[in-house]
C-alpha positions, 0 to 999 in steps of 0.5 A, a space after each residue: 499500499 502506498 503512502 498516498 493511499 493511507 491518507 486518501 482512504 475512502 472509508 472514514 468514521 461517521 460522526 455520531 449525528 443523532 445526538 439523541 441516541 443510545 450510543 451517545 447516551 452510553 458515551 455521556 455515562 462513560 465520560 461521567 464514570 471517568 470524571 467520577 473515577 478521577 474524583 474518587 481516586 483524588 479523594 482516596 489520595 487525599 485521605 491516605 496523605 492525611 493518614 500517612 502524613 503524620 500531621 494531626 488532623 481532625 475527624 471532621 476533615 476525615 468525615 467531609 472527605 468521606 462524604 465526598 468520596 461516597 457521593 462520588 462512589 454513588 455517581 460511579 455506580 449510576 454511570 456504570 449502570 448507565 453504560 451497562 443498562 442497569 446490569 449492576 443495580 445491586 452495587 447501590 444496596 452494597 454501597 448503602 450497607 457500607 455507608 451505614 457501617 461507616 456511619 457508625 464509626 463516625 457517629 458512635 452511640 454514646 455509652 451509658 456511664 457505669 458506676 458513680 457519676 461523681 467521685 471524691 478526690 480521695 477515690 481517684 487513682 492514678 490509673 483512672 485518667 481515662 475516666 476522671 481526666 488528667 487535671 482530676 488526677 493531678 488535683 487528687 495528687 496535690 490534695 493528698 500531698 497537701 494533706 500529709 503532715 509537713 516534714 521537719 527539717 533539722 
C-alpha cells in the first residue's frame, strides 16, 4: 500500500449525527464515569496523605472527605449502570450498607456511664485518667500531698 493511499482512504469514521441516540447516551455515561473515577481516586489519595503524613488531623475533615468520596462512588455506580444498562443495580445497595457501617464509626452511640457519676478526689487512682481526666488526677495528687503533715527539717 503506497503512502499516498493511507491518507486518501474512502472509508472514514461517521460522526454521531443523532445526538439523542443510545450510543451518545452511553458515551455521556462513560465520560461521567471517568470524571467520577478521577474524583474518587483524588479523594482516596487525599485521605491516604492525611493518614500517612503524621500531621494532626480532625475527624471532621476525614468525615467531609468520606462524604465526598461516598457521593462520588454513588455517581460511579449510576454511570456504570448507565453504561451497562442497569446490570449493576445491586451495587447501590452494597454502597448503602457500607455507608451505614461507616456512619456507626463516625457517629458512635454514647455509652451509658457505669458506676458513680461523681467521685470524691480521695477515690481517684492514678490509673483512672481515662475516666476522671488528667487534671482531676493532678488535683487529687496535690490534695493528697497537702493533706500529709509537713516534714521537719533539722
